[in-house]
N, C-alpha and C positions, 0 to 999 in steps of 0.2 A: 475696441477692447473685447466686446462680447464674442466676436468671431475668433479672436485670438484664444480666448478661453475654451470655446468649443473646439477649435482646431487642435489645441493641446489635449483636451479631454478625449477626443476621439482619434487622435493621432499618436503622438509619442506617449501620452499618459496611458492610453489603452494598451499600447505595445508593452510598456513596462509592467502594467498590471497583469497581462496575460503571461509574461515571462515569470513573474512572481508566482502566479498560480501554477504554472508548469513546473517550476522548481519545487514547490510544495508537494505536488503529485509524485515527482521523481524521488523526492526525499522519503516519502511514505513507502513507495515501491521498493526503494533501496533498503529501508529499515526492515521490512519483512522479507527481503531477498526472495521474492516469489519465484524467479527464474532458477535460482540456485536450489531452492527447496524442491522444485520439480525435477531437476537434474539428479539430485541426490536422494530421491524419495525412498529408495530401498537400500541405501547405504547404512551400515551399522551405526547405531547411536553412540554408544560407548562400549568399548570392549572390556569384558571381565577377564582379568589376567588368569592364565592357567600355568604360569611359569613355575610355581612351587609344587606342582602336582607330581606325585610319585607313580602315576599311571604311565603305562607304556603301550605302544602299538595301537591296536584297534580301539581300545577303551579310551585312550587319550584323544584319538581322532574323532570319536563320537562325542566326547565332551566338548571339544573345540567346535564341532559342527553345531551342536545344540546351543552353545554359548553364542555363536555368530547368528544363528537363527533367531534367538531371543533378542539379541541386539538389533537385528534388522527389523523385527516386529515392533520393538519399542521406537526405533527411528521412524518407521512408517507412521506410527500413531502420533508421535510428536510433530513430525513434519506435516501430516495431514491436518492436525489441529491448527498449526501455524498458517497453513495455506488457507484454511477456511476463515480464520480470523483476519488474515491479511486481505483476502478477497472482499470480505464484508466491509472492512475499514476503508479499503481503496474505493469500493463502490459508493459508500456514503460520502467519501471525500470528493469523488467525481460529481455526484449530485450537488454537493455544497458548492463546488467550483462553478458548475453551470449556473446555479442560483446566484452566486456572487457576480458572475459575469453579466447576467441579465439585469441585476440590480444596478451594477456599474453603468450599464448602457441607459437605464431609465432615469437615474438620479438627476441629470440636468433638466428633465422635463417635469419633475415633481412640483416645482413652484407653479407652473401653468396648470397642472392637474388640481392642485389645492385651491388655486384661485377659481377655477371652473367649478369645483365642488361647492365652494362658498357662494358663488353667484347662483348656482342651480338650486341650493337650499334656500 
């Protein structure tokens, strides 16, 4: 029975745990959409409407250019902040995932370690 438990723990149990950890990492990466943020880094954030303007010609073109420039700058700032936050969160989650995996691998041997510590003391 003990070999069966160890076989499951380090076999299908470990595979299921790794799959769960991988899904959590993918969920976090998807939540922050890091790839999409990089692709659209300089895209306008929200366009300010110029439809009701009574300006014509060059003056209107300059207004539209400035409006788009401001929108792109705001988009750059917002996406940069989200990229930084997403990268920090994903890095911390990767570290937590590695720690969880190490703990998962060590757990079956903890009773032996505890017994050894009590005998040594």
